[in-house]
N, C-alpha and C positions, 0 to 999 in steps of 0.2 A: 494437402491439408496438413498443418502442423500439429493438430490435436492427436492425443493418444488414439490408437486405432479403435478403441471402444467408444469413442465420443465423436459425434459429428454435429457441427453447428447447423441449426435449422433457422431460417429467417423468420423474424416476427415483423409484422407490419405496423403502420401508424406511428412510427418513431423516426425522426430524422435529426441530423446534426444541428440544423438551424433552430429547432425548437426544443432541443434537449435541455433539461434543467441543469445538467452538469457541464454545459458548454463553457462556463467560466473557468473550469478546472481542467478541461481536456483540450484537445487540439483546436477546436473551433474558436477559441478565444481570439479576439481581434479580427476574425474573418467577417466579411460582410455576408449578407444573405446568399448572394449568388455563389460566392466562394464556398460557403458552408454546404450549399446544395451540391456543388461539384465534388466536395469531399464525401458527402453522403452517398453519392453514386458508387463509390468503391468500397463502402463499409458494409459488412455483413453482420446482422444482429443475431444473437443466439436465443434459443429457448433456454429456460433455466437448466443449469448444470448443478449437480448435487454434491453434497459434502463427500470428500474423498476422491472425486473425479480429477483427473489430470488434464489440464489445458494443453500443456506440452511437457515433454520429458527431457531431462538432461541428455544432451547429445543429439537430439532431433535436429534435422536441418532447419535453419532459420528461414521462415517465409513470411511471418506476419507479426505486427504489434497487436496488442489487445487492450482495449479500454474497458474498464469495469463500469457497468451501468448500475448494478445493484449487487449487494452481497460483499464478500471478502475472500481473499485467498492468501496463501503463503507461498514463498519460493524457498527451495532448499536444494542443496547439492550434496552429493555423496563423495566423501573423501577417499583417499587411498586405502583406508582401513575398513571401508564399507559403512562408515558412520554418517548419519544424516546431520547436516549443518543448516539450520534455518538462516536464510539470507535476508528475508524481509516479509512484511505484511502489506497487502494492498487493498485499497478501499475505493468506493465509487469515484469516478473522475480521474483515476490514476492509470497510467500506461504500464503494461507489463511486457517484457520481452526486449527492451532496449539493449540489454547486454549481449544479445545475439547478433547485433549488426556488425560488430567488429570481426568475429571469427567465422560467421556463416552458420553457426549452430548455437542452440540454446545451452548455456553453461550451467543451467539449473532446471529443476522441475517446478512447475506451477500447479498447486493443488488446492482445490476448493476447501474452505473452512466451513462453509454453509451453502445453502442454495444461492446460486450466483448467476447473473446474466452478464455477457460481455459483448462488445463490438469487436469484430475481427477486421483489421486493416492490413490488407496484403501490402508488403513493404515495397515491392517493385512498382506497383501502381501508385503508392504514396510518394515514392521518390520521384516518379515521373511528374506527378501533379504538383509536388512542391517546387519543381523546377519552373513551373508556370505561375505559381503563387508565392511570391517572396515572403509574405507574412506567414504562410504555412511553414515554409522552411525555417524561418526564425523561431516559430513556436516549437518545432521539432528539436532545434538546438537548445532552446530553453528547457525543454523536458529532459534532454540529456544532461544539461548542466545541473538541473535539480537532482537527478539521480546521483551524479558525482558528489554533490554537496551532502546528500544523505549518507553516502558511503564514508565520506570524510568525518562526518559527525559521529557515525557509528564507531569508527576507528578510535576517535578521541574518547568516546564513552567507555569502550572496553579497556583502553590503556591508562586512563587517568582517574576513573571514578570507582568508588567503593561499591559493594553489592547494593547497599541501601540507595545510593545515589543513582545507580543504573535503573533500579526498579521505579524510583520516583520519576526519573527523567522519562522513562518509557510511558508511564501513565500520563504525564503532562503532554508528551508528543501525541498520544492518542486523543487526548482531550482537544488539542488544537486542531487535529485533522477532522474530528467529528464536527467541531465548530465551523470549519471552513465549508462543510457540506450542508450547513443549515440545521444540524442536529444539536442536541444539548451537549455542552462542553463539560457538564458536571455529572451527568447520569447517562451511562451507556453500558452496552453489553460487550464483554470480552469474548470474541468469537474464537480466539485461540486458547489452548490449554495452558496451565501453569508450566507444564513440561516444555511446551513450545516457546513460551516466554523465556524460560531459563536457558534453553538451547540458543535462542537468539542473543541473549545478553551474556552468554558465557558463564552461567551460574547453574548450580545444582537445583533441581526442582524443589528440594527441601528448603534451600535458601530463599527461593522466591516465595514459598508458602509462609515461612517464618516472617519474612519482611511484610507481606500482606497482613499477617496477624498483628505485627507490631504497629503498622500504620493504622490498623483498625482500632487497636487499644489506645492509641494516641489521638484518636478521633480526627485523623487526616482524611480517612476514607471510610465508607461502609461497603463491605464486600459480602455478597450473598451468592455463593456459587459463581456464576459468570456475570452476574449483575453487579455493577460497581458505581458508586456515587462518591464524588470528591466533595467533601464538606469543609475542608480547610485548605484552599488552594495555596495560600501564602506559606503555610507550614510545609506543604508538600514541595513547594519550590525551594524552600530553605533546605529540606531534606535532599533535594536534587543538587544542591550546591549552586543554585541559580539566583538566589536572592538572599540578602542579608539585612535589608532595611525593614522598618516597622510596618510598612504597608506594601501590598501588591495587589493591583486591581485587575490584571489580565495576564493570561499565559501567552508568551510570544516565542516559545520554543517551537521550531519547525523541523 
């Protein structure tokens, strides 16, 4: 088992891939019912894991991918100086652990940001099954491609954008990800701390807090603790450097 020794997955019943509400975001997309049921046979569902629990740790042998069913988590790595670097945040329907396929070990730690449930997909069995189901193999490749695209966007974000643009882009990306899951794109809860946001964006926590305060005073957002509401999406997109026109009807940053 790839989990931290303190955590063990326990199966929960009455859930399967063919009827999962997140199937359009996860591996079962484009699979027919029979194929989805074959995938479900190798998937282990967890009982809720709690804030601070580690799903796997940096350096652990790679054994499984994990699909988030509910909740959220962050991934981070420890650098040579012993400092934590946040690599990403993951939400329902997203796969965690893809980076371990290449080296055979997880290059980062995955830690719960709140109460979270996941589906564990043993990679050896998934690889065998994908050899029998071409559409499943294509979906795995698409998931890898999406991860690469996110990494490239993050590199561009850190290298080309100002602090204000980074924070605005981060909020718009969250808005889009929540919308894809059927949640409100304008009103949502930030499960990560300001410090974690700053770490991820390469900014001091004070800079993140000042930027939130500035956006609030400009009436782009309303921020109340971890509760956030986007009230002027167009101006937030302008602040992100993504829009310069007079009108903006939707967020398409992914």
